[in-house]
Structure formats: structure tokens, C-alpha cells
One Martini backbone bead per residue (centre of mass of N, CA, C, O) as a GRO file, in nm:
protein
  119
    1MET     BB    1  10.341  -3.909   5.446
    2ARG     BB    2  10.129  -3.796   5.650
    3ARG     BB    3   9.925  -4.032   5.617
    4ALA     BB    4  10.116  -4.253   5.716
    5LEU     BB    5  10.161  -4.134   5.996
    6ALA     BB    6   9.869  -4.117   6.079
    7ALA     BB    7   9.807  -4.418   6.049
    8ALA     BB    8  10.014  -4.518   6.255
    9VAL     BB    9   9.911  -4.366   6.495
   10GLY     BB   10   9.622  -4.476   6.486
   11ALA     BB   11   9.696  -4.766   6.519
   12ALA     BB   12   9.846  -4.749   6.783
   13GLY     BB   13   9.595  -4.645   6.941
   14VAL     BB   14   9.423  -4.894   6.904
   15LEU     BB   15   9.626  -5.100   7.028
   16LEU     BB   16   9.642  -4.959   7.306
   17ALA     BB   17   9.344  -4.975   7.380
   18ALA     BB   18   9.347  -5.291   7.378
   19VAL     BB   19   9.577  -5.317   7.616
   20VAL     BB   20   9.454  -5.071   7.779
   21PRO     BB   21   9.250  -5.031   8.008
   22ALA     BB   22   9.027  -4.790   8.084
   23GLN     BB   23   9.055  -4.818   8.409
   24ALA     BB   24   9.353  -4.782   8.368
   25GLN     BB   25   9.560  -4.592   8.579
   26PRO     BB   26   9.820  -4.430   8.633
   27THR     BB   27  10.034  -4.464   8.946
   28ALA     BB   28  10.298  -4.393   8.809
   29PRO     BB   29  10.562  -4.317   8.675
   30ASN     BB   30  10.599  -4.423   8.362
   31CYS     BB   31  10.259  -4.507   8.270
   32THR     BB   32  10.231  -4.485   7.982
   33ALA     BB   33  10.167  -4.574   7.663
   34ALA     BB   34  10.459  -4.512   7.572
   35ASP     BB   35  10.596  -4.690   7.789
   36LEU     BB   36  10.460  -4.954   7.706
   37ALA     BB   37  10.559  -4.959   7.414
   38GLY     BB   38  10.861  -4.955   7.489
   39VAL     BB   39  10.865  -5.219   7.649
   40ALA     BB   40  10.741  -5.404   7.445
   41THR     BB   41  10.953  -5.360   7.223
   42GLY     BB   42  11.198  -5.469   7.388
   43VAL     BB   43  11.075  -5.751   7.432
   44SER     BB   44  11.038  -5.825   7.135
   45ALA     BB   45  11.332  -5.790   7.047
   46ALA     BB   46  11.461  -5.990   7.250
   47THR     BB   47  11.289  -6.235   7.149
   48SER     BB   48  11.394  -6.237   6.859
   49ALA     BB   49  11.695  -6.266   6.914
   50TYR     BB   50  11.669  -6.528   7.070
   51LEU     BB   51  11.538  -6.702   6.849
   52PHE     BB   52  11.763  -6.660   6.629
   53THR     BB   53  11.991  -6.786   6.842
   54HIS     BB   54  11.765  -7.029   6.896
   55PRO     BB   55  11.647  -7.258   6.687
   56PRO     BB   56  11.500  -7.468   6.857
   57VAL     BB   57  11.309  -7.267   6.989
   58ASN     BB   58  11.190  -7.149   6.731
   59ASP     BB   59  11.080  -7.422   6.632
   60PHE     BB   60  10.888  -7.478   6.851
   61PHE     BB   61  10.711  -7.211   6.833
   62THR     BB   62  10.634  -7.257   6.539
   63SER     BB   63  10.491  -7.539   6.587
   64LEU     BB   64  10.225  -7.396   6.722
   65PHE     BB   65  10.092  -7.326   6.480
   66GLY     BB   66   9.742  -7.417   6.472
   67LYS     BB   67   9.692  -7.464   6.750
   68ASP     BB   68   9.536  -7.496   7.031
   69ARG     BB   69   9.547  -7.353   7.337
   70GLU     BB   70   9.575  -7.611   7.510
   71GLN     BB   71   9.807  -7.744   7.342
   72LYS     BB   72  10.012  -7.512   7.379
   73LYS     BB   73  10.022  -7.509   7.680
   74ALA     BB   74  10.121  -7.790   7.725
   75GLU     BB   75  10.382  -7.775   7.545
   76VAL     BB   76  10.519  -7.538   7.693
   77ILE     BB   77  10.540  -7.665   7.970
   78ALA     BB   78  10.706  -7.915   7.879
   79PHE     BB   79  10.939  -7.752   7.755
   80MET     BB   80  11.019  -7.589   8.011
   81ASP     BB   81  11.064  -7.832   8.197
   82ALA     BB   82  11.293  -7.951   8.001
   83ASN     BB   83  11.402  -7.621   7.974
   84PRO     BB   84  11.515  -7.428   8.224
   85GLN     BB   85  11.701  -7.224   8.087
   86VAL     BB   86  11.501  -7.116   7.883
   87ALA     BB   87  11.289  -7.025   8.085
   88ALA     BB   88  11.477  -6.823   8.234
   89GLU     BB   89  11.544  -6.645   7.984
   90LEU     BB   90  11.246  -6.570   7.909
   91ARG     BB   91  11.175  -6.441   8.183
   92GLY     BB   92  11.399  -6.219   8.162
   93ILE     BB   93  11.274  -6.087   7.911
   94ARG     BB   94  10.978  -6.039   8.046
   95GLN     BB   95  11.028  -5.867   8.305
   96PRO     BB   96  10.974  -5.567   8.222
   97MET     BB   97  10.667  -5.612   8.188
   98LYS     BB   98  10.604  -5.710   8.466
   99ASP     BB   99  10.712  -5.453   8.610
  100PHE     BB  100  10.526  -5.257   8.477
  101ARG     BB  101  10.255  -5.375   8.572
  102HIS     BB  102  10.318  -5.351   8.874
  103ARG     BB  103  10.395  -5.050   8.894
  104CYS     BB  104  10.110  -4.958   8.727
  105GLY     BB  105   9.854  -5.159   8.791
  106TYR     BB  106   9.855  -5.401   8.579
  107GLY     BB  107   9.675  -5.654   8.541
  108HIS     BB  108   9.571  -5.981   8.487
  109GLY     BB  109   9.391  -6.121   8.283
  110PRO     BB  110   9.246  -6.414   8.188
  111GLN     BB  111   9.407  -6.418   7.909
  112GLN     BB  112   9.700  -6.391   8.086
  113GLU     BB  113   9.696  -6.637   8.227
  114HIS     BB  114   9.971  -6.835   8.370
  115ARG     BB  115  10.217  -7.057   8.383
  116GLU     BB  116  10.515  -7.080   8.487
  117PRO     BB  117  10.784  -7.187   8.380
  118GLY     BB  118  10.915  -7.431   8.597
  119SER     BB  119  10.670  -7.445   8.836
   0.00000   0.00000   0.00000
């Protein structure tokens, strides 16, 4: 049991090290790796719940598996432009992560840049 817990904690540390850049230092209260993990978990759970309760949206995102990055991006932009309510709802779900990054001074790297759906 202890080994499994230690392995889980170690894996979480490696994952967070990949997510939080070494030069990024928390600049505000509640900007720790644990806070980041908590916010990310909440956003992930809310996204999962949304997709399970909106099968057409779930089907669309599932259909993106195996496509190249540019094709995915183009299809997501087109889908969100055609479905502004879905775009707004998903933006609302992601908002806590955006707020965390803004509050804590974590910028968006090149791999995270994207066009907001519906804009």
C-alpha cells in the first residue's frame, strides 16, 4: 500500500514538474502546485461531466483523435463558431484555470496558444 502511494505521489510530482515551469514562482497566495492540481482536477471533472451530458459535443471531440494538430485546430474553431452556446459553456468551465494562471503569473507557452472559440 505504501509503495503504491509513494508511486502515485512521485508520478504526480513528475506531472506537475512538466506543467509548472521551473522559472514560474508563485506570486500570490494559493499558487502552489497543490492549488494548480486542485483547479485542474475541478476543470477536468467539470469537462467530463459536460461531455457526458452533451453526447453530440462528446462525439465531436472524440472524432478528433488521430488527426494532426492543424486539422484538429481548424475543426474545433469551425465547431465552436457554429455552436456559440457550447463555446461559451466550455469557456466557462475552463475559466478557473485561466483565472489561476492569470492570478499566479503563469503565462501561456507557445504550445498553449490558441484562438478562443467564437472570437
